MOPAC internal coordinates of N, CA, C and O (Angstrom, degrees):
PM7 1SCF
backbone

  N    0.0000 0     0.00 0     0.00 0    0    0    0
  C    1.4497 1     0.00 0     0.00 0    1    0    0
  C    1.5373 1   109.32 1     0.00 0    2    1    0
  O    1.2310 1   120.04 1   -54.05 1    3    2    1
  N    1.2764 1   117.52 1   125.95 1    3    2    1
  C    1.4608 1   121.56 1  -178.63 1    5    3    2
  C    1.5173 1   113.26 1   -78.52 1    6    5    3
  O    1.2310 1   119.76 1   161.90 1    7    6    5
  N    1.3250 1   118.07 1   -18.10 1    7    6    5
  C    1.4698 1   119.93 1  -179.40 1    9    7    6
  C    1.5198 1   110.59 1   -58.06 1   10    9    7
  O    1.2310 1   120.04 1   138.72 1   11   10    9
  N    1.3169 1   117.54 1   -41.28 1   11   10    9
  C    1.4585 1   121.12 1   178.90 1   13   11   10
  C    1.5188 1   112.20 1   -64.26 1   14   13   11
  O    1.2310 1   120.41 1   142.94 1   15   14   13
  N    1.3178 1   116.82 1   -37.06 1   15   14   13
  C    1.4650 1   121.17 1   178.82 1   17   15   14
  C    1.5166 1   110.19 1   -65.58 1   18   17   15
  O    1.2310 1   120.37 1   134.23 1   19   18   17
  N    1.3407 1   116.90 1   -45.77 1   19   18   17
  C    1.4651 1   120.58 1   179.63 1   21   19   18
  C    1.5154 1   111.08 1   -65.72 1   22   21   19
  O    1.2310 1   119.98 1   141.13 1   23   22   21
  N    1.3387 1   117.65 1   -38.87 1   23   22   21
  C    1.4637 1   120.67 1   179.10 1   25   23   22
  C    1.5227 1   109.92 1   -63.41 1   26   25   23
  O    1.2310 1   120.31 1   137.99 1   27   26   25
  N    1.3309 1   117.02 1   -42.01 1   27   26   25
  C    1.4621 1   120.25 1  -179.84 1   29   27   26
  C    1.5219 1   110.01 1   -62.38 1   30   29   27
  O    1.2310 1   120.81 1   134.11 1   31   30   29
  N    1.2995 1   116.07 1   -45.89 1   31   30   29
  C    1.4574 1   119.75 1   178.96 1   33   31   30
  C    1.5223 1   109.64 1   -62.30 1   34   33   31
  O    1.2310 1   120.18 1   134.30 1   35   34   33
  N    1.3204 1   117.27 1   -45.70 1   35   34   33
  C    1.4652 1   121.29 1  -178.18 1   37   35   34
  C    1.5208 1   110.80 1   -62.47 1   38   37   35
  O    1.2310 1   119.62 1   135.62 1   39   38   37
  N    1.3159 1   118.33 1   -44.38 1   39   38   37
  C    1.4600 1   121.74 1  -178.83 1   41   39   38
  C    1.5256 1   110.33 1   -64.31 1   42   41   39
  O    1.2310 1   120.30 1   132.13 1   43   42   41
  N    1.3103 1   117.04 1   -47.87 1   43   42   41
  C    1.4622 1   120.65 1  -178.88 1   45   43   42
  C    1.5258 1   111.77 1   -64.96 1   46   45   43
  O    1.2310 1   120.38 1   138.96 1   47   46   45
  N    1.3445 1   116.87 1   -41.04 1   47   46   45
  C    1.4622 1   120.30 1   179.16 1   49   47   46
  C    1.5235 1   111.17 1   -66.75 1   50   49   47
  O    1.2310 1   120.67 1   136.77 1   51   50   49
  N    1.3302 1   116.32 1   -43.23 1   51   50   49
  C    1.4658 1   120.40 1   178.63 1   53   51   50
  C    1.5218 1   109.93 1   -61.97 1   54   53   51
  O    1.2310 1   120.30 1   136.17 1   55   54   53
  N    1.3210 1   117.02 1   -43.83 1   55   54   53
  C    1.4657 1   121.34 1   179.52 1   57   55   54
  C    1.5311 1   110.87 1   -60.80 1   58   57   55
  O    1.2310 1   120.30 1   132.16 1   59   58   57
  N    1.3216 1   117.04 1   -47.84 1   59   58   57
  C    1.4640 1   120.87 1  -179.61 1   61   59   58
  C    1.5301 1   111.14 1   -62.46 1   62   61   59
  O    1.2310 1   120.65 1   137.60 1   63   62   61
  N    1.3289 1   116.35 1   -42.40 1   63   62   61
  C    1.4661 1   121.11 1   179.50 1   65   63   62
  C    1.5275 1   110.93 1   -60.78 1   66   65   63
  O    1.2310 1   120.29 1   135.27 1   67   66   65
  N    1.3289 1   117.06 1   -44.73 1   67   66   65
  C    1.4648 1   121.12 1  -179.33 1   69   67   66
  C    1.5290 1   111.63 1   -69.21 1   70   69   67
  O    1.2310 1   120.14 1   141.77 1   71   70   69
  N    1.3292 1   117.33 1   -38.23 1   71   70   69
  C    1.4652 1   120.29 1   178.73 1   73   71   70
  C    1.5268 1   111.61 1   -64.13 1   74   73   71
  O    1.2310 1   120.40 1   149.73 1   75   74   73
  N    1.3216 1   116.85 1   -30.27 1   75   74   73
  C    1.4614 1   121.40 1  -179.66 1   77   75   74
  C    1.5245 1   113.10 1   -91.86 1   78   77   75
  O    1.2310 1   120.10 1  -179.75 1   79   78   77
  N    1.3223 1   117.41 1     0.25 1   79   78   77
  C    1.4628 1   121.99 1  -178.20 1   81   79   78
  C    1.5271 1   110.63 1   -81.25 1   82   81   79
  O    1.2310 1   120.68 1   -31.82 1   83   82   81
  N    1.2966 1   116.31 1   148.18 1   83   82   81
  C    1.4603 1   121.71 1   178.32 1   85   83   82
  C    1.5241 1   112.38 1  -103.02 1   86   85   83
  O    1.2310 1   119.95 1  -161.88 1   87   86   85
  N    1.3250 1   117.71 1    18.12 1   87   86   85
  C    1.4577 1   120.30 1  -179.16 1   89   87   86
  C    1.5255 1   110.61 1   -76.50 1   90   89   87
  O    1.2310 1   120.95 1   -19.33 1   91   90   89
  N    1.3269 1   115.78 1   160.67 1   91   90   89
  C    1.4649 1   121.22 1  -177.74 1   93   91   90
  C    1.5240 1   111.21 1   -69.99 1   94   93   91
  O    1.2310 1   120.35 1   135.47 1   95   94   93
  N    1.3311 1   116.93 1   -44.53 1   95   94   93
  C    1.4649 1   121.47 1  -178.98 1   97   95   94
  C    1.5239 1   108.00 1  -115.68 1   98   97   95
  O    1.2310 1   120.66 1   -56.81 1   99   98   97
  N    1.3154 1   116.35 1   123.19 1   99   98   97
  C    1.4584 1   121.55 1   179.22 1  101   99   98
  C    1.5171 1   110.36 1  -117.43 1  102  101   99
  O    1.2310 1   121.35 1   -30.12 1  103  102  101
  N    1.3144 1   115.03 1   149.88 1  103  102  101
  C    1.4530 1   119.91 1   170.09 1  105  103  102
  C    1.5201 1   105.78 1  -109.19 1  106  105  103
  O    1.2310 1   121.02 1   -92.88 1  107  106  105
  N    1.3242 1   115.66 1    87.12 1  107  106  105
  C    1.4591 1   120.90 1  -179.62 1  109  107  106
  C    1.5218 1   107.13 1   -84.30 1  110  109  107
  O    1.2310 1   120.23 1   -71.04 1  111  110  109
  N    1.3290 1   117.17 1   108.96 1  111  110  109
  C    1.4526 1   118.96 1  -175.24 1  113  111  110
  C    1.5196 1   112.77 1   -68.29 1  114  113  111
  O    1.2310 1   121.75 1   -30.82 1  115  114  113
  N    1.3050 1   114.26 1   149.18 1  115  114  113
  C    1.4585 1   121.83 1   173.23 1  117  115  114
  C    1.5225 1   105.94 1  -102.40 1  118  117  115
  O    1.2310 1   120.81 1   -56.41 1  119  118  117
  N    1.3242 1   116.05 1   123.59 1  119  118  117
  C    1.4588 1   121.42 1  -179.30 1  121  119  118
  C    1.5285 1   109.42 1   -99.33 1  122  121  119
  O    1.2310 1   120.65 1   -36.26 1  123  122  121
  N    1.3139 1   116.37 1   143.74 1  123  122  121
  C    1.4571 1   120.87 1   175.51 1  125  123  122
  C    1.5298 1   108.59 1   -74.97 1  126  125  123
  O    1.2310 1   119.75 1   -14.27 1  127  126  125
  N    1.3382 1   118.08 1   165.73 1  127  126  125
  C    1.4721 1   120.08 1   175.61 1  129  127  126
  C    1.5302 1   112.48 1   -58.01 1  130  129  127
  O    1.2310 1   120.59 1   153.96 1  131  130  129
  N    1.3378 1   116.48 1   -26.04 1  131  130  129
  C    1.4608 1   120.91 1   178.42 1  133  131  130
  C    1.5193 1   111.86 1   -81.46 1  134  133  131
  O    1.2310 1   120.03 1   171.10 1  135  134  133
  N    1.3489 1   117.55 1    -8.90 1  135  134  133
  C    1.4556 1   121.03 1   178.61 1  137  135  134
  C    1.5095 1   115.00 1    98.02 1  138  137  135
  O    1.2310 1   119.99 1  -179.93 1  139  138  137
  N    1.3308 1   117.62 1     0.07 1  139  138  137
  C    1.4601 1   120.63 1   177.51 1  141  139  138
  C    1.5239 1   109.71 1   -81.19 1  142  141  139
  O    1.2310 1   120.89 1   -14.37 1  143  142  141
  N    1.3346 1   115.90 1   165.63 1  143  142  141
  C    1.4574 1   120.25 1   171.98 1  145  143  142
  C    1.5248 1   108.37 1   -74.71 1  146  145  143
  O    1.2310 1   120.04 1   -41.68 1  147  146  145
  N    1.3367 1   117.53 1   138.32 1  147  146  145
  C    1.4609 1   120.23 1   171.10 1  149  147  146
  C    1.5224 1   106.98 1   -60.97 1  150  149  147
  O    1.2310 1   120.27 1   -30.50 1  151  150  149
  N    1.3199 1   117.09 1   149.50 1  151  150  149
  C    1.4614 1   120.79 1  -176.76 1  153  151  150
  C    1.5261 1   112.25 1   -62.95 1  154  153  151
  O    1.2310 1   119.74 1   140.57 1  155  154  153
  N    1.3279 1   118.10 1   -39.43 1  155  154  153
  C    1.4628 1   121.44 1  -179.53 1  157  155  154
  C    1.5204 1   108.97 1  -106.06 1  158  157  155
  O    1.2310 1   120.75 1   -59.15 1  159  158  157
  N    1.3066 1   116.17 1   120.85 1  159  158  157
  C    1.4594 1   122.45 1   179.35 1  161  159  158
  C    1.5221 1   108.20 1  -121.24 1  162  161  159
  O    1.2310 1   120.24 1   -53.25 1  163  162  161
  N    1.3244 1   117.15 1   126.75 1  163  162  161
  C    1.4604 1   121.57 1   179.88 1  165  163  162
  C    1.5230 1   109.66 1  -113.42 1  166  165  163
  O    1.2310 1   121.10 1   -33.92 1  167  166  165
  N    1.3219 1   115.51 1   146.08 1  167  166  165
  C    1.4561 1   121.52 1   178.15 1  169  167  166
  C    1.5172 1   108.45 1   -76.99 1  170  169  167
  O    1.2310 1   120.29 1   -55.57 1  171  170  169
  N    1.3312 1   117.05 1   124.43 1  171  170  169
  C    1.4581 1   121.50 1   179.89 1  173  171  170
  C    1.5249 1   109.64 1   -63.49 1  174  173  171
  O    1.2310 1   120.89 1   -46.90 1  175  174  173
  N    1.3255 1   115.91 1   133.10 1  175  174  173
  C    1.4568 1   120.71 1   179.86 1  177  175  174
  C    1.5091 1   113.04 1    74.90 1  178  177  175
  O    1.2310 1   119.95 1  -161.25 1  179  178  177
  N    1.3272 1   117.70 1    18.75 1  179  178  177
  C    1.4595 1   121.93 1  -177.03 1  181  179  178
  C    1.5212 1   109.49 1  -139.22 1  182  181  179
  O    1.2310 1   121.09 1   -12.24 1  183  182  181
  N    1.3133 1   115.52 1   167.76 1  183  182  181
  C    1.4625 1   120.37 1   176.61 1  185  183  182
  C    1.5244 1   111.25 1   -98.91 1  186  185  183
  O    1.2310 1   119.68 1  -170.28 1  187  186  185
  N    1.3337 1   118.22 1     9.72 1  187  186  185
  C    1.4509 1   121.88 1  -176.07 1  189  187  186
  C    1.5222 1   112.40 1  -100.26 1  190  189  187
  O    1.2310 1   121.27 1   -37.68 1  191  190  189
  N    1.3408 1   115.18 1   142.32 1  191  190  189
  C    1.4598 1   122.84 1   176.52 1  193  191  190
  C    1.5235 1   109.15 1  -134.66 1  194  193  191
  O    1.2310 1   120.91 1   -20.20 1  195  194  193
  N    1.3316 1   115.86 1   159.80 1  195  194  193
  C    1.4598 1   122.28 1   176.10 1  197  195  194
  C    1.5215 1   108.44 1  -136.97 1  198  197  195
  O    1.2310 1   121.01 1   -28.45 1  199  198  197
  N    1.3187 1   115.68 1   151.55 1  199  198  197
  C    1.4642 1   121.20 1   173.86 1  201  199  198
  C    1.5259 1   108.18 1  -102.26 1  202  201  199
  O    1.2310 1   120.81 1   -43.53 1  203  202  201
  N    1.3349 1   116.05 1   136.47 1  203  202  201
  C    1.4620 1   122.37 1  -176.94 1  205  203  202
  C    1.5167 1   110.82 1  -124.34 1  206  205  203
  O    1.2310 1   121.14 1   -31.10 1  207  206  205
  N    1.3175 1   115.43 1   148.90 1  207  206  205
  C    1.4539 1   121.55 1   170.62 1  209  207  206
  C    1.5252 1   107.52 1   -88.14 1  210  209  207
  O    1.2310 1   119.55 1   -21.08 1  211  210  209
  N    1.3259 1   118.47 1   158.92 1  211  210  209
  C    1.4680 1   120.61 1   179.41 1  213  211  210
  C    1.5299 1   113.46 1   -59.26 1  214  213  211
  O    1.2310 1   119.95 1   156.96 1  215  214  213
  N    1.3494 1   117.71 1   -23.04 1  215  214  213
  C    1.4681 1   120.12 1  -179.56 1  217  215  214
  C    1.5303 1   112.19 1   -88.27 1  218  217  215
  O    1.2310 1   120.10 1  -161.22 1  219  218  217
  N    1.3265 1   117.41 1    18.78 1  219  218  217
  C    1.4599 1   125.37 1   170.96 1  221  219  218
  C    1.5284 1   113.92 1    75.38 1  222  221  219
  O    1.2310 1   119.43 1  -163.15 1  223  222  221
  N    1.2929 1   118.68 1    16.85 1  223  222  221
  C    1.4614 1   121.40 1   176.16 1  225  223  222
  C    1.5178 1   107.50 1  -101.70 1  226  225  223
  O    1.2310 1   120.66 1   -51.78 1  227  226  225
  N    1.3457 1   116.34 1   128.22 1  227  226  225
  C    1.4647 1   117.03 1  -179.08 1  229  227  226
  C    1.5229 1   109.83 1   -76.85 1  230  229  227
  O    1.2310 1   121.45 1   -35.82 1  231  230  229
  N    1.3229 1   114.83 1   144.18 1  231  230  229
  C    1.4596 1   122.23 1  -176.12 1  233  231  230
  C    1.5209 1   110.46 1   -85.16 1  234  233  231
  O    1.2310 1   120.62 1   138.67 1  235  234  233
  N    1.3098 1   116.43 1   -41.33 1  235  234  233
  C    1.4633 1   120.98 1  -179.28 1  237  235  234
  C    1.5231 1   108.95 1  -132.89 1  238  237  235
  O    1.2310 1   121.03 1   -24.56 1  239  238  237
  N    1.3194 1   115.64 1   155.44 1  239  238  237
  C    1.4579 1   120.34 1   174.39 1  241  239  238
  C    1.5196 1   108.61 1   -69.02 1  242  241  239
  O    1.2310 1   120.09 1   -16.80 1  243  242  241
  N    1.3243 1   117.43 1   163.20 1  243  242  241
  C    1.4716 1   119.71 1  -179.25 1  245  243  242
  C    1.5220 1   112.03 1   -53.20 1  246  245  243
  O    1.2310 1   121.16 1   -40.32 1  247  246  245
  N    1.3186 1   115.39 1   139.68 1  247  246  245
  C    1.4609 1   121.09 1   177.64 1  249  247  246
  C    1.5248 1   108.31 1  -138.00 1  250  249  247
  O    1.2310 1   121.23 1   -14.52 1  251  250  249
  N    1.3221 1   115.25 1   165.48 1  251  250  249
  C    1.4570 1   120.11 1   179.51 1  253  251  250
  C    1.5116 1   110.41 1   -68.38 1  254  253  251
  O    1.2310 1   120.42 1   -31.27 1  255  254  253
  N    1.3281 1   116.79 1   148.73 1  255  254  253
  C    1.4696 1   121.79 1   177.27 1  257  255  254
  C    1.5002 1   109.75 1   -62.13 1  258  257  255
  O    1.2310 1   120.10 1   180.00 1  259  258  257

């Protein structure tokens, strides 16, 4: 299944992009060992979190922890 391959690439690329960003608040994704996005992603330095599906589509808009 190619969906897993694309998710792994997307998660790793998003993570690298955020780690190299100079913004005040970053959403540095946590990737599973399989390369998918973890279901719960929180914004570093913020009280906001989002839930994600493995195919990189967020389930809900950001909400408070």
